[in-house]
N, C-alpha and C positions, 0 to 999 in steps of 0.2 A: 156280456155274452152269457147266454143261458147254459146251464150244466147239460152235458151230453146224456142222452137216454139211449143212444145207440152209437155205433162207430161212425164218426163224422170227421170231415176235414174242414175246419173253419178257415176262411180266407178273408184277411183284413185288408181292404183296399186302401185304407188310410195309411197303412204301413207301406203299401206299394207306392203311394204318392210320395211319402217321405223318402224312400230309396231313390226314386226317379229324380226328385229334386236335389238330393245330395250328389248323385252322380253328375247331374247337369251342372252343378256348381263347380265341377272340376274342369269344365270346358270353356272355350271361347264362345262368345255369343253367337257366332256364325257357324259353329260346328254342329252338324246334324246329329240326331240321336236315333239309332235303330234299336228297336226292342226285339229280342229273340224270344219268340213264343212257341218254339217247336216243342214236341213231346207234351202236348196239352198244357203249354206254358209251364214246363218243368213240373208236371204232375199236379197242377192246380186246376185251372179252368180257362182254356185259351180264349174262348169267346168273351167271357166276363173280363178277363185281364186285358185283352186287346181293345175291347170297347171302352174300358176305363182309360187306358193309355191314349187311345185316339182322342178322347175328350181333353186329355192333358197336352195335346198337340205333339205327340211323338211323330217324327218325320217318316219313319220307315218301320216295317216289320220284317222279320225273317222266320221262315219255317224250314224244316229239313226236307219235307217232301210235298209234292203238289197237292195231295189230298188234304193236307193240313191247311194249305192256302185256300183251297176251294171252300173248306168249312168256315174259314174266316170271312170270305166273301158272302157266303150264305147267311152269316150272322150280321152283316151290314158293315163290314170293315171296307172302307174306300181308299185308305192310304196305300201307297206302294208296298208290295209284298215280294221279297226276294226268296226264291226257292234255292236253298243251299246245295241240295243234292238232286240235281235234275236227272231224270231218266227218260229215255226216248219214248217209252210207252205212255208217258204223261203229257206229251206235247199238246194234244188236243185240249186237255183240261187247263193247261197253262195259258194258252192263247185265248180260249173261250172266257177265262176268268181274269184276263189282264194281269196275270202273274209274271214276274220277271225272273227268267232262268239264269242260274250260274252255269256257265260253260267252262269246263275245267280240263278238257283234253281234246286232241285232234278229232277223235271219233265223234264226241257229242257236239262239237262245233260244226263239223261237216253235216251231221244229221240234222241239226236245227236249222242251218242255212238252207238245206234242201227242203225242209218242211216249210219254213217261212216263205221261200220263193214259191212253193206250190200253193200256198194259201194267199199269195199276192200281198204279202205284208210289206210295209214300207217303214224302214228304220225302227223295227220292233226292238224295245229296250232289252238288252242283255247285259250280264255282268261276267267278267273274266277273273277267275281266281288263279293266282300264282303261288306255287309252292316255294317257300323261302326257308324251310327247315322242319316243318311239322311232318312232311312226307306222308300225307294222307290223300288229299285231292289237290290238283292244281297243275297248270302249265309250268314249264321250267323257264328260267331266265333266257336261255338260248332259243326259245320258241317264238320270240317276239316277231322276227321277220316272217315266219310262217303265218302267224295270226294276221299280221298286217296284210299280207298277200290275199288271204281269204276274205278279209273285210273289204279290200279294195275292189274285189270282183263281184260284190253284191250290194244292192241297196236295201235288201230285205231286213237287215238288222243294224243296230247302232249300239256301240258300247256306252252304257250309262255309268259303269264304275269298274275300276280295277281294285282288287282287294287280295289280302293275304291273311294268314292267321298266326298269331304268336303262340309258340309252343310251350314257353315256360315263363310267362310274364309275371306269375305270382312268386317265382323263386328268384330272389335277388342274388343268389349265388350263381345264377345263370345269366347275369347281366350282359356279359360279353357276347354270349350266344344271341341274346335278344337284340342287342344293338347291331349285331351283324345281320340279323333278319331285317331290321328296320333299314339299314343301309342298302341291302340288296333290293328291297321293295322300292326304295326311292330311285335307285338306279334303273330298275325295270320301268317304273312309271315315267321317268324322264325320257327314256329312249322311246317308249310307246307313244307318248304325246307328240314328240318331235316327228315321228314317222307317220302317224295317222293324221296329224294336222289339227287336232283339237285335244282338249284336256278332259278326260273323264273324271268323275268324282273318285276320290281315293279313300279307302278305309282299311284299317288293320287291327285296331285295338279292341280287345275283349274287355271284360270287367276289370281284370287286373292290369291290363294295358292302360285303361282310363286312369286308374289310381296311381300307377307306378311310372308310366312313360308318356308324359305330356307331349314329347316330341313325336309321338306316333299317333296323335289324334287326327291329323290330316283333315279331310273334309267331313268325315262322319265317324262315329264310334258305334260299336255293337255291344250291347249288354244283355246278358242272360241272367246268370246266377246272382249278380248284384241286385237286380230288380227284385229278386225273391228273398233277399235279406242276408246274403252271404258274401263276404269280401275276400275270401281266399287267404285271409291272414287274421290273426286274433285282433290286431290293432285296427284294421279296417272294418272288421265285422262289428266293432263297437259302435260305429257310425250308422249301421244299417239295422233294419228291423225285419226279422223273418215274418213273412206274410201268412204263413200257414201253421195251424195247430191241429195235430191229429189226436183225437180224443175217443175214448170208448167207455165201456161200463163193465162192472163185475157181473157176470151171468150167474156164477155159482161158486160157492166156497166149499172146499173139502178139508177134512182133517185126516192126515196121513200118518199112519203109525210107522215105527222103525222097521225098515226092510221092505216096505211097500214101494211100488214104483209109480211113476206118472208118465202117461203118454206113450206114443209109439216106440217100439224097440226097447221099452223099459229104460229109456235114456237117462232118466233121473230116478235114483233110489235113495230114499230117506235114510240117513244114518243117525237121525235124532229121535228121541223118544216121542216127540210131537212136532209135526210140521203142518202148517196151514197153507193151503194153496187157493188161488183164485183162477177161474177160467174166464177168459175174455173173448168176445166175439170178433176177432180178426186174426188172420194167419197169413201164410205165404201167398194165397190168392189175392190178398189185399195189399201186398207189397212188403210185408214183414218176412223176409226170407229166412231160410233155415240157419243162415250164419248168425242170426241173433239168438238162437237157442243155446242151451247148455251154459247159461249164466253169462254169456258174452253181452247180451243186450238186457235192457231193463225198462220198466215203466215207472211212473211216479203216481203214488196214491196218497192223498192228504200230505203231500210234501215229502214223502219218504220213498226211497228206491225199492222197487220190488223186482228182483232178478227173474228173467225168463228162464224157466227150468225145462229140462227135457228137450225134445225135438219140437220145433214149430210145426203145427198142423196146417192143413189147407185153410181152414176157417177159424181156427182157435189157437190161442197160446195159453199156457199156464204159467203163473208167476208165484213166487214165494212171498206170502204175506204174514209169516209167522210173527213178526215183530210190528205189524201194522194193525191198528184198530180201525177196521172197516167192515162194511156189510154188503150183501148183494144189492146191486143197483147203484152203488157208489161210482162216481166219475173217476176215470183213469186217464192220465196224460201220457201219451206216447212220446210226442215232441211238441214244443211250442216255442215262443220267443222269450220265455221267462224261466220256466222250470228246467227243461232239458231241451237244448237245441238239436235239430236234426243232425247238425255237424258233430256234436258231442256223441250222440247215440251211434252214428255211423262209425266214428273213430273207435268206439268201444268194441265194435265187431270187425274192425280191420278194413272198413270200406270208406267211401266218401259220401258227402251229403247229396251230391248229384244223383247217385244211384238210389239212395233211399227215397228222396222226394219224387223223382220221376217215376218210381215204381209203384206209387200208390194207385191201386186199382180203380177203375172207373165205377165199380159197384159201391165204392165208399161214397156216401152222400156228401156233396159239397154244400156248405152253408156260407153265404156271402155276407160280409158286413161292410157297409159303406161309411 
């Protein structure tokens, strides 16, 4: 990989393939694999990621919103796409692009049935989400009879899957809670299948569910963060490869005397006789939020840590390079799979890798390696 000459996000599709194959190795041969590519494939490049995974024979994709699904269709994705957070305003684009909506409460179910009937649909595939403890989206266990009644009164839709979402599958201290979620979902699924007269596909496991709860693999699993190289535990992350490396360059070097300040609000003041700083061309508009300032975050230059000093600016950050032999134009590593992981950098600032990687701005150039 060539050295950066500007701020870039390098995406390694070979690492993506490795992660996919590792996660697949945890499954039974007949268990389907759904790749979660919402939020621009967790801040990477949804079109490139989905196209590559489709070639690897991923069974399903999931997006958060219909617009993301439409973009995938326009990019040539033909595999089924589940829209996790369906909104009524998007019904037209969902049906026009053969997307499959998650219907999660009485309001959205009734609205979609009315829409589908109005459009003369016959058994349009829908998915039903049940809330088993995350308390975010989903029908309740005692909604089964209501749902069955609605389904029996129309031929416009047909349930393709029932699913739920594990709330703490990465935390083995919450094993009892997770097992209760699994038990509840099994109970709902059994009752539903008996009353509707057919068995929809079942899925519940996220990345940590795949790794920690084989009893919850059911007919399909859903993986997001694992595909991108993070296992939600130190042990599992060793088996995965982060697919993205955020790199930039040194734009300018300053020599700061004692008492001088750096950046907005004079948030950094030198208390040393000599401080050397480097200004880098990325900031909070690129996804490096203000939480990384004031020496909570850092970058790596020639293998050495350079703390981010002062407040992060919109388009720039300044780092302390007093003890680093470097020059203007040299490459800087923000995070990658070797020097500093996104997980490690995020933890240093008190946040999580999900927030860091999904926040990388679209103005940052993506460079794809196959």
